N, C-alpha and C positions, 0 to 999 in steps of 0.2 A: 463422507461427502462434504462436511463442513470444512474438512481439511483441504478439500479440493479448491474451495474458494480461497482459502488461505494461501495455498500454493500459487494460484494465479496472482494474488495480490503481491506476493513477494517477488516472483520471477518477473512479472511485468514491471514491477517497480524498477528493476535493474535496466530493463529496456528503456524505461522512461527517464531514468535519472543518471545513468553513467556519464561521466564527463570525459570527453575526448578532446584533449588540448590541441591536437593537430588538425582541427576541422578546417575545411577549405575557406570558410568565411574569415576567420581571424588571421589567416596567413595572406589574405588579399592585400597587396601593397597600398591600394587606395584606402582601404579600411584602416590600416595601421597608420597611414599618414594623417587621416582624419582624427584619430584618437590622439596622436602626438600634438596636433595643432589645438585640439579642444582642451587638453590638459594645460596648455600654456595660456590660451586666451579665455577659456571658460565658455566658449561659444561654438555652436555648430550651425552652419548655414544661416547665420544671422540671429540665431536664438541662443540666449545666454542663460546660465543656470546658477542659482544662488548657492548650491552646494559645491561650487568651485571657487577658488580664490585665485586672483591674478596679481601679478607684481606690478605696482605703479610707483615709479620713482624709488625703487629699492624697497618699498614696503608692501607687505602682503595684505590685500584688502578683499573682503568678501563682496561678491556681486549683490546688488540690492534688489534683483528681480524677485517677485513673490514666489514662494515655494509651497508646494502641496504638503500639508502636515503628514500625510501618509508616507511621503518619501523619507522623512526623518525617522518615522517608526520602522520603516523597512530598511533603514540604513543604506540608502542610495548615496554613496559618496561621489566625489568628482570623477574618479576612474570608472566606476560602474555606470554612472550617468553618461559619461562620454562614450563608453562602449555601446550602451543602448541606443543613444541618439545617432551615433555613426552607423550602427547596424540598420536602423530605420532608414536613414538617408541612403545608404549603399544599396539596400534592397529596393528602394524606390527607383534608383538609377538602373539596377539590373532589370527591373520589371519593364521600364521604358525601352530597354535594349532587347527585350524579348527573352531574357535569360531566366532560368529557373532559380528558386530560392536555394540557399545553401545554409549549412549549420555554422554557428559561431560558438566556439568553446563547447562543442558537443551538443548544442541545443538549437532547435529551429528558431527563427525570428518570430517572436510573439508581440502582439500589441499590449502594452501595459495599461492596467486600469486601477486607479486608486493605489498605485504603488505595487500592485500585485503583478509578478512577472508572467505567470500563466493563469489568468483568472478563471478560465473554464475548468482547468484541472483542479484548481483550488475548490471551486464550487462542487465538482463531483466528489472530491475527497471529503469535503464536509458532508455531502449527502450520504456517502458510504458510512462515514463516522456516525451520523444520526441514525441510520438504519441499524448499525451494530449496537449502538447504545440502547435503542428501543428493543432490539432482539434479545440482548443480554438481560435487560431488566424484566421484560415480559417472561423470559424463560425462568428467571429466579422467582418471579411472582407465581408462576404456574407450579414450580417445583416445591416451594415452601409454603404457599398459602392456599393453593387450589387442590392439588393432588393429595390423596391420603398419605399420612406419615406412619412410620412404623409404630408398634405399640410402645408404651412407656418404658419397657425394659430395654428397648433399643433406641438409638439416636438417629435422627435425620430421616430423609425421604426414602421411599423404596427404590427409586431409580439409582443405579450403581454408578452412572457416569456423569453425575451432576458436577462434581468438582473439576474433572478434565475439561468439560465444556465451558465452565465458568472461567477457567484460566485461558482457554482459547478465546473467549469473548473479550477478556481484558487485553490479550495480545493484539487482537484485531483493532480494538479502540486505540491502543497505543500506536499501531502502525499507521492508521489513517490520520491521526493527529500529526505525525511527523511527515506524512505524505503531503498534507496541506501546507505545512511549514516549508517543506523543500520546494514545492512548486510555487509558493508565494514569493520566495526570494532565494535564489541559488547561492549557497555558501558551502564552504568546506565542512563546518560543524553540522549544518543541516543535512548535507549529503551523508556524512558518517552516521548520524542518528537514523536517517532513512534506511541506509543499508543495514545497520545493526538491528533495527526493529523488524525489518523484512526477514532477515536470517532467523531471528528469534521466533517470528511467527511461523516460519516454515518448520522449524524444529518442533514447536508445540503442535503444529498441525500433524506432523508425522507421528508423534506420540499418541495423539487422540485417534488417529487412523488405526494404529496397531491395537490400541486398547479396545476400540469399538468393533473393529473387524474380527478380532479373535475372541471377543466377549470375555475380556479379562476383568472379572467382577471383583476380585479380592484386592484390597488396597495395597497389600504387600507386593503382589505381582505387578500392579500398575507402577509402583515405585521402582521395582527392578527393571522394568522396561524403560521408564523415563530417565533414570539416573545416567546411563551412558550417553544418551542423546543430548541431555542437558549439558553434560560435561564437554562433549564435542562442540556443541554450538557455542557454549560460553568461551571455550578456548579459541574458536574461530573468530568470534567478535573481538576478543582481546587482541588477537593477532592483527586484525584489520585496523583497529583504532590506535594501537600503541607500538606496532612493529612495522608493518608494510601494508598500506592501503591498496591492495592488488585487486582491481575490479575483475580481471580475467579469472583469477583463482576463486574469487567470491562467486562469480557466475557458475563455475563448475560445481561448487559445493551446493548451490541452490538448485541446480538441475538435478543433481543426485538425490537430494532430499525430496524434491518434487516428484521425480519419477517413481521413487519408492512408494510414496503414498498414493499416487495415481494408479499404481498397479493394484492397490488394495481395495479401493472403493467399488470399482465395477465388479470385481470378484465377489465382494460381499453382497452387492445388490443382486447378483445372479444366484448365489448360493442360498441366501436367506429370503424367505417369502415375506418380507416386510411390507406392511400396507402402504408405506410411503416411499417405496423403492423407485417409483416413477419420478419423483422429485429429484432423487439422486441422479438418475440417468439424464434428466433434463439439464441439470446444472453441469454435469460432466460434458455432455455433448455441446451445449451452447457455450460453455466456457472454453472448450477446445476450439470452437469456431472463432471465438473472440480473439484467440491467440494469433490468428491470421492478421489482425490489425497491427500487432507488434512486428510481425514479419515484414509487412508492407512498409511501415514507418514513413508515411507521406508527410509532406510539409503542411503547416497549418492552413486550413481553409479560411480565407479572408483574414489570416493572421490571428485566428482565435482557436480553432479546433484541430488538433492533430490526432494521430493514431492512439497515443496514450490517453488523451482526454476521452475519446470514444470508448476505449476499453474500460476506463473508469466509470463511464456512464452505463455500460453494459453490466457492470458489477453491482449496481444499485438494486435492480430487481432480482438478480441472482442471490444477492446477500439476503434479501427478504425471504426468498424461497428457501434458502439454506436454514435460516433460523426457524422457519415453519417446519422443516424436516426435524430439526433437533427437538422442538416441542412435541411434535407427533411421536417421536421416538420415546420421549419421556413418558407420555401418556400410555403408549402401547406397552412398554416394559412394565409400568406400574400395574396396568390391568392384568398382564400375564402373571405377575407375582402375586396379586391378590386372588387370582383364580386357583393357584396351586393348592393352598390350604383347603379350599372348598372341595376340590377334586379328591384330595387325600381323605377328607372326612367321608365323602360319598363312597369311596372304595372300601373304607373300613366298615361302613354300615352294610354294604353289600356282602361283605365277608361274614 
């Protein structure tokens, strides 16, 4: 079930983050003309920008207009600043003409805040990150400090799936960090890290789904399951980053990894009478409905909230519920394992 959330995180990331260089907005002649003029003069519609330099009498001089310190931190240079300002100007013109918004370089036109390109998506990414950090730390606290541990002759807690879930939590934290970075400022390195972390999260999610659904308690068996998936995902990430950054092929790989794990969790919830199986069903069903937001892919409402941001917002409570299920599973399995020796002793006495 936790893998379910992971699946949604990665697949929807691609819906939110893939760059399409042939978008209608950036091929608009008026938009392109605005950019060309801005890069020469450093101004758009009478507003000039300090991160642009203009040529005066053969010398390159920087405009003296005050500049927001966040823009420097977010690396808004003259070209990106001109693209943004011309996009805002062109969308205002389109709105006055009664036309619908269009995408520019694969992304909807958003209003920038404090240098952040998609502030609402950044906020929800940070919220998901915070929930995952809390979920992971509370799970580790429960596992190692609250629940009973094995006798001194053995090491570690009774719960057999503690390590896979810990790796899962770390992968989730890593993914949402890069999600926040990517939505804060669109860049090629940020996009690659976002894609790579999403694929890695999906791979780990599939591993955890197989281990938990088939109750693979022996560490050697868990390693045998994880090894080929890790090898495949690692090769795919290397292929994307160092050979061919093919978004279409990447999407196919993510769909395959996602469908495989999605097939496991509902079957597991039906087959096993787990006391927290309703949480699994809720996350699966609500998560599936939230996918419709990505299918619709509407333009930002008031220039702030688009389908991707709404999906990220839906993930916040689902993530909390998911970690609640993981902790319930750890408590349930520990209770089961502690009861087994007692039942064995009772059966011997009765004999």
